[in-house]
PLY file of the C-alpha trace (Angstrom):
ply
format ascii 1.0
element vertex 241
property float x
property float y
property float z
element edge 240
property int vertex1
property int vertex2
end_header
-46.36 74.79 58.66
-42.72 75.69 59.43
-41.88 75.58 55.71
-44.86 77.86 54.97
-43.73 80.46 57.50
-40.16 80.44 56.19
-41.40 80.77 52.59
-43.63 83.73 53.48
-40.79 85.48 55.31
-38.41 84.98 52.37
-41.06 86.26 49.95
-41.72 89.44 51.92
-38.01 90.07 52.48
-37.28 89.71 48.75
-40.19 91.93 47.69
-39.33 94.55 50.30
-35.69 94.72 49.27
-36.66 95.09 45.60
-39.14 97.85 46.43
-36.94 99.82 48.78
-34.08 99.86 46.27
-36.17 102.08 43.95
-36.08 105.87 43.64
-37.78 107.82 46.46
-39.06 111.17 45.17
-40.79 112.51 48.33
-41.07 111.70 52.04
-43.76 112.76 54.52
-44.45 112.37 58.24
-48.05 111.49 59.15
-50.33 110.58 62.05
-52.69 107.66 61.37
-55.57 106.92 63.76
-58.10 104.12 63.45
-61.04 102.56 65.30
-62.04 99.00 64.35
-65.04 97.14 65.79
-66.50 93.67 65.55
-70.04 93.18 66.88
-71.19 89.57 67.27
-74.92 89.21 66.48
-75.00 85.40 66.38
-72.53 82.55 66.78
-71.35 82.60 63.14
-72.17 86.23 62.19
-70.76 89.61 63.20
-70.86 93.18 61.90
-67.57 94.82 60.92
-67.01 98.58 61.14
-63.77 100.51 60.90
-62.76 104.13 60.55
-59.33 105.51 59.63
-58.17 109.12 59.44
-54.83 110.47 58.26
-54.92 114.31 58.44
-54.23 115.96 55.07
-54.37 112.55 53.37
-57.65 110.60 53.68
-60.61 109.45 55.77
-62.34 106.12 55.23
-65.41 104.46 56.78
-65.88 100.76 56.13
-68.69 98.36 57.07
-69.37 94.71 56.35
-70.90 91.41 57.41
-68.55 88.68 58.63
-68.99 84.90 58.64
-66.95 83.05 61.28
-65.93 79.47 60.51
-65.31 77.19 63.48
-62.06 75.55 62.41
-58.44 75.31 63.53
-57.43 78.45 61.58
-60.31 80.59 62.94
-61.27 81.53 59.40
-63.48 84.55 58.72
-64.89 85.96 55.48
-66.29 89.48 55.19
-68.19 91.30 52.44
-68.92 95.00 52.68
-68.88 98.59 51.42
-66.53 101.49 52.13
-66.56 105.20 51.41
-63.38 107.28 51.36
-62.49 110.93 50.97
-59.01 111.92 49.77
-57.59 115.35 50.53
-56.82 117.62 47.56
-53.19 118.44 46.71
-51.79 121.78 47.97
-53.45 124.70 46.24
-56.65 122.80 45.39
-59.89 122.51 47.35
-61.83 119.51 45.95
-61.82 116.25 47.89
-61.81 113.06 45.82
-64.60 110.63 46.85
-64.23 106.88 46.44
-66.78 104.08 46.65
-65.44 100.58 47.40
-67.02 97.17 47.35
-64.68 94.98 49.35
-64.26 91.47 50.68
-61.67 89.68 52.74
-60.75 86.32 54.22
-58.57 85.92 57.32
-56.73 83.04 58.96
-54.92 82.91 62.29
-52.94 80.36 64.29
-50.74 80.30 67.36
-47.41 78.72 68.33
-46.63 79.18 72.02
-46.48 82.97 72.64
-46.55 83.86 68.93
-49.81 84.54 67.09
-49.85 84.67 63.30
-52.50 86.42 61.23
-53.08 86.36 57.45
-55.53 88.58 55.58
-56.41 88.53 51.87
-58.51 91.51 50.80
-60.16 92.43 47.48
-61.39 95.94 46.64
-63.41 97.25 43.69
-62.62 100.97 43.62
-64.81 103.64 42.00
-62.74 106.85 42.23
-64.27 110.24 41.51
-62.85 112.16 38.55
-61.62 115.71 39.21
-60.92 118.12 36.35
-59.42 121.56 37.00
-60.31 121.26 40.71
-63.98 120.42 39.97
-65.57 117.06 40.73
-67.11 115.45 37.66
-70.13 113.16 37.53
-68.02 110.15 36.55
-65.65 107.63 38.10
-62.44 105.80 37.29
-62.47 102.09 38.15
-59.85 99.56 39.13
-59.35 96.55 41.36
-56.94 96.24 44.24
-55.60 93.06 45.88
-53.97 93.07 49.31
-52.16 90.52 51.43
-51.25 91.15 55.09
-48.98 88.95 57.21
-48.82 89.84 60.90
-47.06 88.39 63.93
-47.73 89.16 67.57
-45.56 88.07 70.47
-47.35 88.06 73.84
-45.26 88.46 76.97
-45.69 85.70 79.55
-46.88 85.81 83.17
-49.26 88.74 82.77
-51.97 89.11 85.38
-54.60 91.49 83.95
-54.15 92.59 80.35
-51.85 91.21 77.68
-48.86 93.22 76.45
-47.49 92.26 73.03
-45.05 93.24 70.28
-46.38 93.35 66.73
-44.69 93.20 63.32
-46.47 93.12 59.96
-46.08 93.63 56.24
-48.89 94.31 53.79
-48.42 94.43 50.03
-51.05 95.95 47.70
-51.47 95.59 43.93
-53.71 97.50 41.49
-55.29 95.82 38.49
-57.58 96.82 35.62
-57.55 98.41 32.17
-56.90 101.89 33.66
-53.75 100.64 35.42
-50.41 100.90 33.60
-49.53 97.42 32.23
-52.84 96.11 33.67
-51.29 94.99 36.96
-49.07 97.15 39.12
-47.70 97.46 42.63
-49.62 100.06 44.62
-48.09 100.08 48.11
-46.00 98.23 50.64
-46.66 98.81 54.34
-44.23 97.60 57.00
-45.18 98.11 60.66
-43.49 97.54 64.01
-44.99 98.43 67.37
-46.57 97.37 70.64
-50.08 96.72 71.88
-52.08 96.07 75.01
-55.19 93.91 75.17
-57.58 94.11 78.09
-60.95 92.33 78.07
-62.62 93.26 74.75
-60.42 96.26 73.83
-56.96 96.33 72.26
-54.75 99.41 71.93
-51.94 99.39 69.39
-49.18 101.93 68.72
-46.78 101.37 65.84
-44.50 102.92 63.27
-45.59 102.20 59.69
-43.33 102.73 56.71
-45.63 103.20 53.72
-44.10 103.08 50.25
-46.40 104.15 47.38
-45.56 103.64 43.72
-46.28 106.33 41.15
-49.08 105.62 38.67
-46.99 106.77 35.73
-43.40 105.62 36.31
-41.30 103.49 38.66
-40.58 106.14 41.28
-41.93 106.03 44.84
-42.95 108.31 47.65
-42.56 107.29 51.27
-44.76 108.08 54.27
-43.51 107.68 57.84
-46.66 107.03 59.89
-47.13 106.98 63.63
-50.18 104.76 63.83
-52.57 104.45 66.77
-55.35 101.85 66.46
-58.14 100.79 68.82
-59.85 97.42 68.32
-63.18 96.97 70.13
-65.22 93.75 70.26
-68.92 93.78 71.16
-71.28 90.90 71.88
-74.84 91.86 70.85
-76.27 88.37 71.27
-79.15 88.01 73.73
-77.97 86.54 76.99
-79.77 83.46 78.22
-81.32 83.81 81.68
0 1
1 2
2 3
3 4
4 5
5 6
6 7
7 8
8 9
9 10
10 11
11 12
12 13
13 14
14 15
15 16
16 17
17 18
18 19
19 20
20 21
21 22
22 23
23 24
24 25
25 26
26 27
27 28
28 29
29 30
30 31
31 32
32 33
33 34
34 35
35 36
36 37
37 38
38 39
39 40
40 41
41 42
42 43
43 44
44 45
45 46
46 47
47 48
48 49
49 50
50 51
51 52
52 53
53 54
54 55
55 56
56 57
57 58
58 59
59 60
60 61
61 62
62 63
63 64
64 65
65 66
66 67
67 68
68 69
69 70
70 71
71 72
72 73
73 74
74 75
75 76
76 77
77 78
78 79
79 80
80 81
81 82
82 83
83 84
84 85
85 86
86 87
87 88
88 89
89 90
90 91
91 92
92 93
93 94
94 95
95 96
96 97
97 98
98 99
99 100
100 101
101 102
102 103
103 104
104 105
105 106
106 107
107 108
108 109
109 110
110 111
111 112
112 113
113 114
114 115
115 116
116 117
117 118
118 119
119 120
120 121
121 122
122 123
123 124
124 125
125 126
126 127
127 128
128 129
129 130
130 131
131 132
132 133
133 134
134 135
135 136
136 137
137 138
138 139
139 140
140 141
141 142
142 143
143 144
144 145
145 146
146 147
147 148
148 149
149 150
150 151
151 152
152 153
153 154
154 155
155 156
156 157
157 158
158 159
159 160
160 161
161 162
162 163
163 164
164 165
165 166
166 167
167 168
168 169
169 170
170 171
171 172
172 173
173 174
174 175
175 176
176 177
177 178
178 179
179 180
180 181
181 182
182 183
183 184
184 185
185 186
186 187
187 188
188 189
189 190
190 191
191 192
192 193
193 194
194 195
195 196
196 197
197 198
198 199
199 200
200 201
201 202
202 203
203 204
204 205
205 206
206 207
207 208
208 209
209 210
210 211
211 212
212 213
213 214
214 215
215 216
216 217
217 218
218 219
219 220
220 221
221 222
222 223
223 224
224 225
225 226
226 227
227 228
228 229
229 230
230 231
231 232
232 233
233 234
234 235
235 236
236 237
237 238
238 239
239 240
């Protein structure tokens, strides 16, 4: 397990250094807000919903059904659908819609006050085609693969809620015949922040550095995001009397 953690850290450090050494053509400051819920409907099954909004960039609503596996790594697998709307570039008025079929598997484990979380996500993306600022009745299609590694450190001797520091890195790749070279880096997202967990609600505030590769060359644009997320767990199972 120690070797695995060291290997993952070296991998992300190497990839990040290679990415951040590339040409940055534009930088933006953004606010990113999100609301993520998990509603347990039976012991092994829950409903996933999440909503994210970045003004002047995108809005996405995602839903899915999650299977919880009772093992040491607290494994979950989710399959669902998402719909997104992407803001038009300056001077245009047409939003780009996107339909996504998505699935993910997560693992988590804990060592003393540190909690580690891994997420592998697959997305099939049907992106609306826009020609001369008019939405066409057709879609581009590609796949996207994502891997997230996250660490939380929980402070000790807390009486009510749980205060923690969080650090994460997520790397995203596009694939498909419409992607240059068939397989291409899409984004790298590095986050650092703090959170507070109380009962079934967690609040998280972080800075996210989001590096996005151009679809046509090897230049990048960078977004500096202030990200505020709320995680809310519900238990919809009938209580026994």
